[in-house]
Residue, then its C-alpha position, 0 to 999 in steps of 0.5 A: x500500499x502507498x504511503x499517505x502523504x503529506x503527514x501532519x502532527x497535531x498538538x493541543x496547546x493552551x487555547x489552540x490546535x496546532x497542525x504541523x506539516x511534516x513533509x518538505x513538499x506538498x505538491x501532489x493532488x492526492x496528497x492535498x486531498x488527503x491533507x484537506x480530509x485530515x484538517x477538515x475533520x479536526x475543524x469539524x470536531x471543534x466548535x470555534x476552533x483556534x487553528x495554527x498551521x505550522x509550515x516550518x518543514x515545508x519548502x515547496x507547495x503547489x498552488x492547490x495548497x493555496x486553494x485548500x487554505x482558502x477553503x479551510x479559512x472559510x470553513x473555520x470562519x463559518x464556525x466562528x473560529x480563528x486561523x493563523x499561519x506560521x513559519x512560512x519560508x521567505x520563498x513561500x511568503x513571496x507567493x502569499x504576497x504576490x497572490x495578496x493572501x497576506x491580506x487574507x491570512x494572519x501570518x506569524x513568524x513562529x508558533x509562539x507568536x501565533x499562540x500569544x496572539x490567540x491568547x490576547x484575543x480572549 
């Protein structure tokens, strides 16, 4: 049986759920679909989720991942939750700037900054 990628790790911090991507590349359509299924199930299980996506290991991602992030964001905000992104490499951050997604997403330099911002919000 083929290995399912990309892999994620889930951690529950003070007031946040932290999803860390463990793979360096998120490129294949089936991987992105698996990723969507995994993260959406986490979102659906928690009302008013405070989700932090940690891109610390990610060096490459396809544009389909950006679409996934937009869908996730919409679902989270429909459930009165919050979404923060962090640890995005400068190269990937450039893609967010070019596509103006820096205006759509709250992006932090690290997990601690994102958690701190969530803690101050409530």
